[in-house]
C-alpha positions in Angstrom: 15.0 21.6 84.4 13.9 20.6 80.9 14.9 23.8 79.3 18.5 24.1 78.2 20.6 27.2 77.5 21.1 28.3 73.9 24.8 27.1 73.8 23.9 23.5 74.5 23.3 21.2 71.4 19.8 19.6 70.8 21.5 16.2 71.3 22.4 17.2 74.9 18.8 18.3 75.6 17.5 15.0 74.2 19.9 13.0 76.3 18.9 15.1 79.4 15.1 14.3 78.7 15.9 10.6 78.1 17.9 10.3 81.4 15.1 12.2 83.1 12.5 9.7 81.7 14.7 6.7 82.6 15.2 7.9 86.1 13.2 6.5 89.0 12.5 10.1 90.2 10.5 10.8 87.0 8.6 7.7 87.3 7.7 8.3 90.9 6.7 11.9 90.0 4.5 10.9 87.1 3.0 8.1 89.2 2.3 10.5 92.0 0.1 12.5 89.7 -1.4 9.8 87.5 -2.5 7.3 90.2 -4.7 9.8 92.1 -6.2 11.1 88.8 -7.0 7.6 87.8 -8.4 6.6 91.1 -10.7 9.6 91.6 -13.4 8.5 89.0 -13.2 4.9 90.1 -13.5 5.8 93.7 -16.3 8.2 92.7 -18.1 5.6 90.7 -17.7 3.2 93.6 -19.3 5.7 96.1 -22.1 6.5 93.5 -23.0 2.7 93.1 -22.9 2.2 96.9 -25.2 5.3 97.3 -27.7 4.2 94.6 -27.9 0.7 96.2 -28.2 2.2 99.6 -31.4 4.1 98.5 -32.8 0.8 97.2 -32.5 1.7 93.5 -30.7 -0.2 90.8 -27.3 0.8 89.4 -28.1 0.0 85.8 -27.7 2.9 83.5 
Protein backbone atom coordinates (compact mmCIF):
# COMPACT_ATOMS: atom_id res chain seq x y z
CA UNK A 1 0.00 0.00 0.00
CA UNK A 2 1.18 3.52 -0.75
CA UNK A 3 -0.53 4.96 2.33
CA UNK A 4 1.38 4.83 5.62
CA UNK A 5 0.13 5.01 9.18
CA UNK A 6 0.50 8.34 11.04
CA UNK A 7 3.26 7.03 13.32
CA UNK A 8 5.56 6.38 10.36
CA UNK A 9 7.92 9.16 9.28
CA UNK A 10 7.76 10.83 5.82
CA UNK A 11 11.22 9.42 5.07
CA UNK A 12 9.84 5.91 5.53
CA UNK A 13 6.98 6.67 3.16
CA UNK A 14 9.42 8.06 0.58
CA UNK A 15 11.61 4.98 0.83
CA UNK A 16 8.59 2.69 0.42
CA UNK A 17 7.54 4.58 -2.73
CA UNK A 18 11.12 4.51 -4.05
CA UNK A 19 11.39 0.77 -3.43
CA UNK A 20 8.03 0.26 -5.14
CA UNK A 21 9.12 2.24 -8.19
CA UNK A 22 12.42 0.36 -8.39
CA UNK A 23 10.78 -3.04 -8.08
CA UNK A 24 10.08 -5.17 -11.14
CA UNK A 25 6.50 -5.67 -9.96
CA UNK A 26 5.80 -1.94 -10.31
CA UNK A 27 7.35 -1.86 -13.77
CA UNK A 28 5.29 -4.82 -14.95
CA UNK A 29 2.13 -3.34 -13.40
CA UNK A 30 2.60 0.01 -15.13
CA UNK A 31 3.63 -1.68 -18.37
CA UNK A 32 0.50 -3.82 -18.20
CA UNK A 33 -1.60 -0.64 -18.27
CA UNK A 34 0.50 1.66 -20.49
CA UNK A 35 1.18 -0.78 -23.33
CA UNK A 36 -2.51 -1.49 -24.15
CA UNK A 37 -3.40 2.21 -23.78
CA UNK A 38 -0.65 3.15 -26.23
CA UNK A 39 -1.45 0.31 -28.63
CA UNK A 40 -5.20 1.00 -28.88
CA UNK A 41 -4.96 4.25 -30.91
CA UNK A 42 -2.15 2.81 -33.05
CA UNK A 43 -4.18 -0.33 -33.77
CA UNK A 44 -7.30 1.76 -34.40
CA UNK A 45 -5.44 4.01 -36.82
CA UNK A 46 -4.06 0.92 -38.58
CA UNK A 47 -7.54 -0.53 -38.97
CA UNK A 48 -8.91 2.86 -40.11
CA UNK A 49 -6.22 3.19 -42.81
CA UNK A 50 -6.86 -0.39 -43.95
CA UNK A 51 -10.59 0.28 -44.08
CA UNK A 52 -10.14 3.52 -46.03
CA UNK A 53 -7.82 1.84 -48.53
CA UNK A 54 -10.19 -1.12 -48.74
CA UNK A 55 -12.98 1.21 -49.94
CA UNK A 56 -10.67 2.61 -52.63
CA UNK A 57 -10.26 6.02 -50.97
CA UNK A 58 -7.04 7.75 -50.05
CA UNK A 59 -5.80 7.88 -46.45
CA UNK A 60 -4.63 11.50 -46.79
CA UNK A 61 -6.07 13.77 -44.12
